[in-house]
N, C-alpha and C positions, 0 to 999 in steps of 0.2 A: 506494500499500501505508500503507495508517493504521499509527499508532505499537503502535497493539495488536498488531495482525498482525504486526509484526519482532519486536513481544515475545513471541510465542508461538513465531514461525522460526525465533529464537534459543535460547528453551526448546527447544523440538525438537530442535533439532542438537546440545548441551547432553546431554540425555538419551539421545539416540542414540550421542551419541560418549563416553559414560560405560558401554555395554553391555557393550564389550571389557572398561573394567577388570573390574564385574561377573562376570564370566565367568572372567577369570584371579582374580581372590580365591575364585571358587564349584568351581571345577574340579575340587583339589588332591584336594578333601574327597570331591567327589558322583562324578567318573567324569563322562563324554563323555555317558552315554546317559541318569542317571540326573537329572544336570543339566537337558538338553534335555525330558524328562518336567515338571520342573519347569516350565522355563521355558513351554512349551506350554499343559501341562495348565492350570495357574492363569491364563494370558492367556485361554485357550481360554470357562472357566467366568465372566470376566470380561467375556467379548465376551457371551456366552450371555442371562446377566443383563442387557446392552442390548439384546440384540436380542428378549426377554423384554419387558421394560421399553417398549421401543417397539413394539411386537408386529409384526416384521418375519416370524417365520416363514414365511410365506407365500413368500417373496423368495430362503427359501434351498430351498427344494421346490423351487422353479424352477429353478435353476442344480445342484441337486446336485452333478451329476457333475463338470463343470467345477470349482465349488470344492474339491471332494474333493480333483483333481489339482494347483489351484494350492496346495495345502495341504503339497502334496508338494517341487514344486519353487519355490515359495517361504518355504517353512518349515521342514519337515522335514529336506531336504538342503542347504542354506544355514545355517541354525543348526549343526548337527550339525559341519558341514565348520569355520566358523568355532571354534566351542569346541573342537575341535582343535588350531586354528593358535593359540587364542589364550596353549597351553601352551610354545608353542617361536619363537613371533615378539613381537618390541615390541609392544605394543597400536597405538601411533601408526603403524607398520609397515603392521597389518593395518585401521587406520583410512581411509590413504590407498589400495591397495588397494581397499578395498572402494566408494572412488568412481570406480571404474572400469566399476561397476553401467550407466550410462546410455549408457558406451562400447560395451559387449556387450551392450545394449537396440535401439542404434544397428544396429550390425551384423547382429543379427539378427535385427529388423525387416526391413532395406534385404533381406536376402535369401528369408525366411519371406513377409511382406506385400508386398513388394513398395514401401516407402514412398522419398521421393527421398533420395539425398545427395548434399550441393551439394560442392564443391570445398574449399569455409571448413571443412564438416562432417568431410569427410575426413582434411582434415589434422588435427583436433582426433584424429581415432582416433590418426593417429600420433605427434601428440606425448603422445598420454595411454599409449600404449604407451611410448615413450622416456619416458616417469616411472618408469614400475613398473620398466621395466627398469636404467634407473639408480637404484632404490632398492634390490632384491632381484638384482642381479647377482652379488654374492659370498655369495649365499644358493641359486643356481644350481646349483655344480656338485659338489653331493653329495659336497663336505668334511662337512659334516654332511646325514644322511641327513635328520631330523626336521626341521632349517629346511629344509631342500628339498622336503619334502613339505607343509611348512605353506603356504610360501607358493604351491607347486601349487593345496592345499585352500581358499586363498582366493582363488584365480582361478579357481578352479569353482565357487564361491559363488555368482560375483558372476558368474559366465556363466549360473549356473542364473534367476538373478534376471532375469536379460532374455532368460530362455525364458519365465518366465512374467508377464513383461508382455506380451510379443506373444501367449501363448495369451489373456492377460484382453480383450485390445483385439479380439483374433477372436470370443470364447467369451463371454466375457460383457461386453460390450456394454451400459453400461442396467441392470445388475445391483446394487442397492442393495450402496454400498461396507462400509457396517457389518456388513448379512449377510455380504459376501466376509468377511470378517476374520475371523468366528467360526465361521463352515463353516471357514475354512480351517487354523486354528488348531485346531478339534476333528479335523481329518483328521489333522494332524502330531500331535496326540496318540494317537492310535490305531496310526498307524504306529512310533513310538516306544516304545511301552509294552510290547511282548513282551523288547525287549532291555534296556530300562530295569529291568523286572524281574529280568533273567539276570545282569543287571550291579549291581545295586544294591549298594552299598560293604557291607561286614558291619562296618564299625567306624563311629565312634559319630560323628557330623556336628555340626562346632563352629556354633556360635551364627553366628560372625561368614559362615560360608559359606550358612548358613540363608537370612541377612540380603542378603547378595548375591543369592541366589536367586532370591531373591521381592521384590526391585530389581527384577532383570533381568527376569523375568515380568512385574510386575503396572507398573512405570513406563515400563520400557523399552519393553515387547509391548506390552499391553491402552491403557494410559494415552495411550503415544505415539502410537497408531494414532491413537485417538479425537482428536486435538490437532491430527494430521494432516487427517483427515479435516473437520473444525470447518476449519483451514485451506483446503483446496477448496472448500468451501462458500462462504467466504468471497474470496477472492486468484481462486480457479482452480488446476486441477491444473498447469499448468504452472510457474507462479513457484512454486507449494507442492514441488515438485520440485527449487529451489534449496536446498532441506535439505541437500541431496546436499553440496554446494558444500564444505557447511558443519562436517560433520560430520570431516574430517580434523584441521581443527584443534583441533575442541573432544578430538578424541580426541589425540591427542599431548600434549595440554596434560593430559589426567587423567595420561597414561603418565608426565610428566616429574612434576611435582608430587608424584601420591601414590603412585606404584611407583621412582620413582627411574631412570627408561630415558631413555637419552640422544638427543640430539636435537641433530644440526652442520649443517655447511654441505650435505653429501649428502642430510638426509630436507628440509631445506627446500628445498633445489632442486628434489628430483623430486616434493614435493608441488605446490609452485607449478606445474610443468610439464601435472602429471595434472588438476589443477584447469584451470587453459587450456585445455586439452587436451578435457576435459569440458564446462565453456562454449561450445565453438566446434561440439563434436560431435551437441551437443543445442540448437543453435540459438539460445541463451543470448548468444552473442557470434557476427559474424560480419562477413568479411572479404571486399572485391570478388572475390574469385577464380571462375571460371571451374569449370564442371562437366567 
């Protein structure tokens, strides 16, 4: 991996780590559904412009039904769940839970696609789940209903991402990634549009909230995916996915620096356990274990 690729990888991790921050800053004025519409709506317009520029309309027509489904499970559902979660959990906590995505992806791929799961990868799943339990155990006893539901919502979002990954592997193999992104965001926009119209806030929305929402859409969604697919073309998908491991540290850093969120030993230990488990579960780190 060259220096330029490494810089882009770190930039992408910093951008995606900041997405939870922008959700937190914008959701109070917008509400969940309107913020979702701004995020996927403007992102879809930006990506459709890229499709038009690169003349990739035929790529969308070929796989439009599968792309539309991916828009639901890879954008509409998880994005909405994370917006809800940011209202009740620290952004650093959500960023760490988000690192569970490859773990759920490995489980679903095993059950649905029959992918091999070695002893090393199975250990990674156990460690990853253990790290999440350490991180959120005090929030799962329903002393605070909203916190508990926010944890479950974050986990459900990662599970939805895992479904999208296996579905894409099965039904979108060979599809153009830019076309997939544009079509899926457009599908997500159509899904959330009626809810956003119904729940659109009656009070005025501050400039700070609009700025955060647009940064969430154009920077953390559209622009970030363009960087991601550039990395895929340059260093391959397997190496590009390592960005998932870098997002939690950046999510924690933004939360501590800009939202004054606390970060103690339990958070550090849990994050380290989740990252170690994810590295094992995805095969980036292997141990001499038999199945």
